[in-house]
C-alpha positions as CSV (number, residue, x, y, z in Angstrom):
1,X,-123.5,10.4,-23.8
2,X,-120.2,12.0,-24.0
3,X,-117.7,10.4,-26.3
4,X,-114.0,10.9,-26.8
5,X,-113.2,13.1,-29.8
6,X,-112.1,11.5,-32.9
7,X,-108.2,11.8,-33.6
8,X,-107.8,13.0,-37.1
9,X,-104.6,13.5,-39.0
10,X,-102.9,10.4,-37.9
11,X,-100.6,9.2,-40.6
12,X,-99.8,5.7,-41.0
13,X,-96.3,6.0,-39.1
14,X,-97.7,7.5,-36.1
15,X,-100.7,5.0,-36.3
16,X,-98.0,2.0,-36.2
17,X,-96.3,3.6,-33.3
18,X,-99.5,3.9,-31.2
19,X,-100.2,0.2,-32.3
20,X,-96.9,-0.9,-30.7
21,X,-97.9,0.3,-27.4
22,X,-95.5,3.2,-27.3
23,X,-97.9,5.5,-24.8
24,X,-96.5,5.6,-21.3
25,X,-98.2,3.6,-18.6
26,X,-99.8,6.8,-17.1
27,X,-101.1,7.7,-20.5
28,X,-102.6,4.1,-20.9
29,X,-104.3,4.3,-17.5
30,X,-105.6,7.7,-18.4
31,X,-106.9,6.8,-21.6
32,X,-108.7,3.6,-20.0
33,X,-110.5,5.9,-17.3
34,X,-111.7,8.3,-19.8
35,X,-113.0,5.6,-22.2
36,X,-114.7,3.9,-19.2
37,X,-116.4,7.1,-17.8
38,X,-117.4,8.2,-21.2
39,X,-118.7,4.6,-22.6
40,X,-120.9,4.0,-19.3
41,X,-122.0,7.7,-18.7
42,X,-122.1,7.1,-14.9
43,X,-119.9,7.8,-12.0
44,X,-117.5,5.0,-10.8
45,X,-115.8,4.7,-7.4
46,X,-112.2,4.8,-7.1
47,X,-111.9,1.1,-6.6
48,X,-114.0,0.4,-9.6
49,X,-111.6,2.4,-11.8
50,X,-108.7,0.8,-10.1
51,X,-110.2,-2.6,-11.4
52,X,-110.4,-1.0,-14.8
53,X,-106.6,-0.3,-15.2
54,X,-105.5,-3.2,-13.5
55,X,-104.8,-3.3,-9.6
56,X,-101.5,-5.2,-10.2
57,X,-100.2,-2.2,-12.2
58,X,-100.3,0.5,-9.4
59,X,-101.0,0.9,-5.6
60,X,-104.3,2.3,-4.6
61,X,-102.7,5.4,-3.1
62,X,-100.8,6.1,-6.3
63,X,-104.0,5.5,-8.3
64,X,-105.7,8.0,-6.0
65,X,-103.1,10.7,-6.6
66,X,-103.3,9.9,-10.6
67,X,-106.9,10.5,-10.4
68,X,-106.6,13.8,-8.5
69,X,-103.9,14.9,-11.2
70,X,-106.8,13.9,-13.8
71,X,-109.3,16.4,-12.3
72,X,-106.7,19.3,-13.0
73,X,-106.1,18.0,-16.6
74,X,-109.4,16.7,-18.0
75,X,-113.2,17.3,-17.7
76,X,-113.5,15.0,-14.8
77,X,-115.0,15.8,-11.3
78,X,-115.2,13.8,-7.9
79,X,-118.2,13.5,-5.7
80,X,-117.4,12.4,-2.1
81,X,-120.1,10.3,-0.7
82,X,-119.3,9.4,2.8
83,X,-115.8,7.8,3.0
84,X,-116.0,7.0,-0.8
85,X,-115.1,9.1,-4.0
86,X,-116.9,8.9,-7.2
87,X,-115.5,10.1,-10.5
88,X,-117.4,11.2,-13.5
89,X,-117.3,13.4,-16.8
90,X,-118.4,17.0,-16.0
91,X,-121.8,17.5,-17.5
92,X,-121.8,19.3,-20.8
93,X,-118.0,18.7,-21.4
94,X,-115.9,16.6,-23.6
95,X,-112.8,15.3,-22.4
96,X,-109.8,15.9,-24.4
97,X,-107.1,13.4,-24.3
98,X,-104.0,14.9,-26.0
99,X,-102.0,12.3,-27.9
100,X,-98.6,13.1,-29.6
101,X,-100.3,13.2,-32.9
102,X,-97.8,14.6,-35.4
103,X,-97.1,15.4,-38.9
104,X,-93.4,16.1,-40.2
105,X,-93.4,19.9,-39.6
106,X,-94.7,19.5,-36.2
107,X,-92.2,16.8,-35.5
108,X,-89.5,19.2,-36.7
109,X,-90.6,21.8,-34.4
110,X,-90.3,19.5,-31.3
111,X,-86.9,18.4,-32.6
112,X,-85.4,21.7,-32.8
113,X,-87.0,23.1,-29.6
114,X,-86.0,20.0,-27.4
115,X,-82.5,21.4,-26.3
116,X,-83.9,25.0,-25.5
117,X,-86.8,23.6,-23.4
118,X,-84.4,21.3,-21.4
119,X,-82.2,24.4,-20.6
120,X,-85.2,26.6,-19.4
121,X,-87.9,24.3,-18.2
122,X,-88.2,22.3,-14.9
123,X,-87.5,18.3,-15.2
124,X,-91.1,17.5,-14.5
125,X,-92.5,19.8,-17.5
126,X,-89.7,18.5,-19.8
127,X,-90.4,15.0,-18.8
128,X,-94.1,15.5,-19.6
129,X,-93.0,16.4,-23.1
130,X,-91.0,13.2,-23.5
131,X,-93.6,11.3,-25.6
132,X,-93.6,14.4,-28.0
133,X,-89.8,14.4,-28.3
134,X,-89.6,10.5,-28.8
135,X,-92.5,10.5,-31.3
136,X,-90.9,13.3,-33.2
137,X,-87.6,11.6,-33.6
138,X,-89.1,8.3,-34.8
139,X,-91.4,10.1,-37.2
140,X,-88.5,12.1,-38.8
141,X,-86.2,9.1,-39.0
142,X,-88.9,6.8,-40.3
143,X,-89.8,9.5,-43.2
144,X,-86.2,10.3,-43.8
145,X,-84.3,7.0,-43.5
146,X,-81.5,7.9,-46.1
147,X,-81.2,11.4,-45.6
148,X,-81.6,13.0,-42.0
149,X,-81.7,16.5,-43.4
150,X,-83.2,17.7,-40.2
151,X,-80.0,17.1,-38.3
152,X,-78.5,19.7,-40.4
153,X,-80.6,22.5,-38.9
154,X,-78.8,23.8,-35.8
155,X,-77.5,27.1,-34.2
156,X,-74.5,28.3,-32.4
157,X,-73.9,31.3,-30.0
158,X,-70.9,33.7,-30.7
159,X,-68.1,34.3,-28.6
160,X,-66.7,32.3,-25.9
161,X,-69.0,29.3,-24.8
162,X,-69.4,28.9,-21.1
163,X,-70.8,25.9,-19.5
164,X,-74.0,27.1,-17.8
165,X,-74.1,27.0,-14.1
166,X,-76.1,24.1,-12.4
167,X,-79.7,24.9,-11.3
168,X,-81.2,23.0,-8.3
169,X,-84.3,21.4,-9.9
170,X,-86.7,21.5,-6.9
171,X,-85.8,25.4,-6.8
172,X,-86.7,25.9,-10.6
173,X,-90.0,23.6,-9.9
174,X,-91.1,25.8,-7.0
175,X,-90.4,29.2,-8.9
176,X,-92.3,28.0,-11.9
177,X,-95.2,26.8,-9.6
178,X,-95.4,30.2,-7.8
179,X,-95.3,31.9,-11.0
180,X,-98.0,29.8,-12.4
181,X,-100.3,30.2,-9.4
182,X,-99.6,34.0,-8.8
183,X,-98.3,33.6,-5.3
184,X,-95.4,35.0,-3.4
185,X,-92.5,32.8,-2.6
186,X,-89.6,33.0,0.0
187,X,-86.1,32.3,-1.5
188,X,-82.7,32.1,0.0
189,X,-80.2,34.1,-2.4
190,X,-76.4,33.8,-2.5
191,X,-74.7,36.9,-3.4
192,X,-71.7,37.0,-5.5
193,X,-69.4,37.2,-2.4
194,X,-70.9,34.1,-0.8
195,X,-73.5,35.8,1.7
196,X,-76.7,34.4,2.0
197,X,-80.1,36.4,2.3
198,X,-83.6,35.4,2.5
199,X,-86.2,37.5,0.5
200,X,-90.1,37.3,0.0
201,X,-90.7,38.2,-3.5
202,X,-93.5,38.3,-6.0
203,X,-92.3,36.5,-9.4
204,X,-92.8,38.5,-12.3
205,X,-91.3,36.1,-14.9
206,X,-88.3,34.1,-15.9
207,X,-85.9,35.1,-18.5
208,X,-83.1,33.1,-20.2
209,X,-80.1,35.3,-21.3
210,X,-76.7,34.3,-22.3
211,X,-76.9,30.8,-21.0
212,X,-78.3,32.0,-17.7
213,X,-81.8,31.9,-16.2
214,X,-83.0,34.8,-14.2
215,X,-85.9,35.3,-11.9
216,X,-87.5,38.6,-12.2
217,X,-89.4,39.7,-9.0
218,X,-91.6,42.8,-8.6
219,X,-91.6,45.3,-5.9
220,X,-95.3,46.7,-5.9
221,X,-94.3,49.6,-3.5
222,X,-91.3,50.8,-5.8
223,X,-93.0,49.6,-9.0
224,X,-89.5,48.2,-10.1
225,X,-88.1,44.9,-10.9
226,X,-85.1,42.9,-9.2
227,X,-83.5,40.1,-11.0
228,X,-81.8,37.1,-9.3
229,X,-79.7,34.6,-11.1
230,X,-81.6,31.2,-10.5
231,X,-78.5,29.3,-10.1
232,X,-77.7,31.5,-6.9
233,X,-81.0,30.5,-5.4
234,X,-80.3,27.9,-2.7
235,X,-84.0,27.2,-1.5
236,X,-87.3,28.4,-2.7
237,X,-90.3,28.0,-0.3
238,X,-93.9,28.5,-1.3
239,X,-95.9,31.0,0.9
240,X,-99.5,30.4,-0.7
241,X,-99.9,34.1,-0.4
242,X,-101.6,35.7,-3.4
243,X,-99.1,38.2,-5.2
244,X,-99.9,41.2,-7.4
245,X,-97.6,41.0,-10.5
246,X,-97.5,43.6,-13.3
247,X,-99.5,42.7,-16.3
248,X,-97.7,40.8,-19.1
249,X,-97.2,44.0,-21.4
250,X,-95.3,45.6,-18.7
251,X,-93.0,42.7,-17.9
252,X,-92.2,42.1,-21.7
253,X,-91.5,45.8,-22.1
254,X,-88.9,45.6,-19.2
255,X,-87.4,42.5,-20.6
256,X,-86.9,44.3,-23.9
257,X,-85.8,47.7,-22.8
258,X,-84.1,47.3,-19.4
259,X,-83.4,44.1,-18.3
260,X,-79.6,43.1,-17.5
261,X,-78.7,46.3,-19.0
262,X,-77.2,49.7,-17.8
263,X,-77.7,52.8,-19.6
264,X,-74.6,55.1,-19.6
265,X,-77.2,58.1,-20.4
266,X,-80.9,58.3,-20.5
267,X,-80.6,60.2,-23.5
268,X,-79.9,59.1,-27.2
269,X,-76.4,59.8,-28.9
270,X,-75.5,60.1,-32.4
271,X,-72.8,57.5,-32.6
272,X,-69.9,58.1,-35.2
273,X,-67.5,54.9,-35.6
274,X,-65.1,53.9,-38.3
275,X,-64.6,50.1,-39.2
276,X,-61.4,48.7,-40.6
277,X,-61.8,46.9,-43.8
278,X,-61.4,43.6,-42.1
279,X,-64.2,44.3,-39.7
280,X,-66.9,45.8,-42.1
281,X,-68.8,42.6,-43.2
282,X,-71.4,42.8,-40.5
283,X,-72.0,46.5,-40.7
284,X,-72.4,46.3,-44.5
285,X,-75.4,43.7,-43.9
286,X,-76.7,44.7,-40.6
287,X,-77.9,47.9,-39.0
288,X,-77.6,49.5,-35.5
289,X,-80.7,51.7,-36.0
290,X,-83.0,52.6,-38.6
291,X,-81.4,55.9,-39.5
292,X,-78.1,54.4,-40.1
293,X,-76.0,55.9,-42.7
294,X,-72.6,54.7,-43.9
295,X,-69.9,55.7,-46.3
296,X,-66.3,54.1,-47.4
297,X,-63.6,56.6,-46.4
298,X,-60.5,57.5,-48.6
299,X,-58.4,55.3,-46.3
300,X,-60.8,52.2,-47.0
301,X,-62.4,52.4,-43.6
302,X,-66.2,52.4,-43.3
303,X,-67.9,55.2,-41.3
304,X,-71.3,54.4,-39.7
305,X,-73.6,56.8,-38.3
306,X,-76.4,56.0,-36.1
307,X,-78.9,57.3,-33.4
308,X,-79.0,55.0,-30.4
309,X,-78.9,54.7,-26.6
310,X,-75.5,54.4,-24.9
311,X,-75.9,51.3,-22.9
312,X,-73.2,48.9,-21.4
313,X,-73.7,46.3,-24.1
314,X,-72.7,49.1,-26.8
315,X,-69.6,49.7,-24.7
316,X,-68.7,46.3,-24.7
317,X,-69.5,45.5,-28.4
318,X,-67.3,48.5,-29.5
319,X,-64.4,47.5,-27.0
320,X,-64.5,44.0,-28.4
321,X,-63.3,45.2,-31.8
322,X,-60.1,46.6,-30.3
323,X,-58.0,48.6,-32.7
324,X,-60.4,47.5,-35.7
325,X,-62.6,50.3,-34.8
326,X,-62.3,54.2,-34.5
327,X,-64.9,55.8,-32.2
328,X,-65.3,59.4,-33.6
329,X,-68.2,60.6,-31.4
330,X,-69.8,61.7,-29.3
331,X,-66.8,63.1,-27.1
332,X,-68.3,61.7,-23.8
333,X,-68.5,58.3,-25.1
334,X,-65.0,58.4,-26.8
335,X,-63.6,59.4,-23.2
336,X,-65.5,56.8,-21.5
337,X,-64.1,54.1,-23.8
338,X,-60.7,55.4,-23.6
339,X,-60.8,55.1,-19.8
340,X,-62.3,51.7,-19.9
341,X,-59.3,50.7,-22.3
342,X,-56.8,51.9,-19.9
343,X,-55.7,49.0,-17.8
344,X,-54.7,49.7,-14.1
345,X,-51.0,49.8,-13.2
346,X,-49.6,46.5,-12.3
347,X,-48.7,45.9,-8.6
348,X,-45.0,45.7,-7.6
349,X,-43.5,42.2,-8.1
350,X,-43.1,41.8,-4.4
351,X,-46.8,43.1,-3.4
352,X,-48.6,40.6,-1.4
353,X,-51.3,38.9,-3.6
């Protein structure tokens, strides 16, 4: 007879949490159903299992949906006998009911990851993690009542902090589902100018970059990617058509090397740039490239020399230093930066806006 696995590693605090009944109602139902099926070893009808969890707790239609969800999550199967459905444990399998069993290190990981996951995951996925977030917070608080040191671990992005744009939750959920199932999806995309256009795309992946979520689509014919800011997708409709996305390695290579970036040239350059004494600290601690060389000049400026690709990010980074840097070479890059620094002439005061 199949038995539920023994849950090892539960400390006293976590055990007391479970003892106070802090599992969700759905988790309680799933645990009762699995315990019933494993203890009897025989198939049970929908009505029988409904009685096990309590018919006053959930409607029969809701309970049927609950059982259908369990087929996807646990090792149970459904056998239709006429108009009735019977549910049982799959032969030779052991159902695994995952409880939020935590030690302090796992709790810390959930605590630190919560804000990031809430930014990039659909609400239904984040909701399913709520028991772990809650258990993590309670565990850390209980083990550190007088010194919440874990609250002192945080992060901060450099530069101006912009509020991220709002994303339609059903759109995000539909995109994740299409990606998970490997299917095409139809989207209605709003361009920067406000025009709407429909596209049928093959989702290749989702990337979080600078507080913005992007959907990357793959064009099989041209073997290239297109990115869509997800907050500009007004609608996403499933097409249930299998799609051929590139392999994961190709997708990750593209994100690492080409996503959201433009290259001034496809050839590497030898960048030579001088940093004012007030702007040297980072360059003394970080490197632009593995072959970076640096020396302090007679006027106390720091000269840095490195081989890298000229990208839009490099130009923006150099421009951000303003007069605190002197770009010495190569000449083409110096010319391009000078052109970008030159503001357009101001319109006449009487010119129409």
